[in-house]
N, C-alpha and C positions, 0 to 999 in steps of 0.2 A: 558773743562777746562784742561790746561796742568798741569803736576805734580807740578811745582813750584808754580803756582797760587793756586792749591789745598793745598799745604803745607802752603802757606801764610795764606789762609783762616783758616786752622786748628790752626796755630800758634796764629792768632788773637783771635780766640775763646778761646784757652788755656790761653792766657794772660788775656783776659777779665774775664773769669771764675775764674782764679787764683786771680785776683785783688779783685773781689767781695768776694771770700772765705777768703782771707787774711784780708780784712776789717772786715768781720763778726767774725773772730777769734782774732781780735785786734793784728794782726801781720803785718809785712811788706811783700810786694810782694817778695822781694829778700830772706827774711828769710823763706818764705814758698815754695821756689823752689822745694825742694825734694818732699814734700807732693803733690804739684800741679802736678808734672810730674808723680808721682806714681799713682795718681788717673785718669790720662789721659787714655781714652779708645783707645788704639793703635791697636786694633784688625782690621784685614783686611787692614792695611796700609802697603804698600810695604816698605821693609827695606830702600831703597834709599830715599824714600819720608819721612819716619820717621826720618832718619838722618838729612834731611834738616829742618824738623819741630824742631827737638832738637837744631840744630844750630841756627835757628832764635830765639827760646825761650831763650836759654842760652845767645846768643849774646845781646839781649835786656836787660836781667837781669844783665849781667856783666857790662853794661854801663848805667844802669837806671838813675842814678843821672845826668850823663852828658847829656843824651837824654832829660830828663825833663828840665834841665837848657837851653838846646838849644831851646826847645819849648817855654819856657818863654821869652828867649832873642829875639825870632822872632815873638812873638804874638803881635797882634795889638788889643788892647781893650778886650783881653780875659785873664783870669787867668787859670792856669792848672786845678783847681777844677771846673771851669765853663764848661770845655769840658766834654762830656759824656765819660764814661769809655771806650766804644768801640772806639770812635774817638781818645782819648788819646793814646790807644794802637796801633791803625793804624799809628798814627804819629810816635810813638816810633819805630815801626818796619821799616817803610820807612826810617826814619832818620838813623837807624842803618845800613841799606843797603847802603844808600847814603854816609855816613861818613866812614864806615869801610869795605865795600865790593867793592873793585875796579873791581871785575870780573862781577858785575851786573851793566848794563847800568843805569845811573840815570833816564833816561826817562822811563825805565821799572818799577823802584821802584815807581816813581811818578804815573804812569798810574795804577799800581796795587793798590796803596793806594787810589786813587780816586774811582776806581771800588769797593773796599771794603767799602769805606765810603758811596757810593751810595746804596750799598746792605744792609748795617747794620745801616745806619743813615739816613740823609736827604740831599737834594740838598745844603742847606745852609752850612752844615758842610763839605760836599764834596768840595765845593768851598773854604772853609776855609783851608782844608787840602792842596788843590792845591796851594793856595796863600802862605801858610807858607812854604811848601816844595820848592817852587820857590824862596822865599826869602833866604832860606838856601843855595840853589844851586848857586844863583847869588853871594852871599857873598863868598862862597867857591871858585868860579871861578875868583875872583878879583885878 
């Protein structure tokens, strides 16, 4: 696994765990940013990888409302709360890269998201991730 794939994997876990923790504390994910990052076990992670994890984490949280709106706008037959926490965060991360990181090829963001969905969810949700991201990219390229 390359360093960026590893960082995406860690960022997804961090967002997922943060969302679960925020819900249990009756807080928003964005309002819990500092506590979530503070509790993240960053030992043995190289500084450049940790920097990318932080960039992904903060990037998603900085644009959370926009990303969730994008998911809703491009969902077919699914509501945001119907998606598993992990799939929702995989979509958020991939969309953040697609919409706000011109230095990351779109195909890389989509492929990474699909692989994460296969790893942490199931084939059905991996297919959903692919379809939703393709709809966003097609609309963006019009």
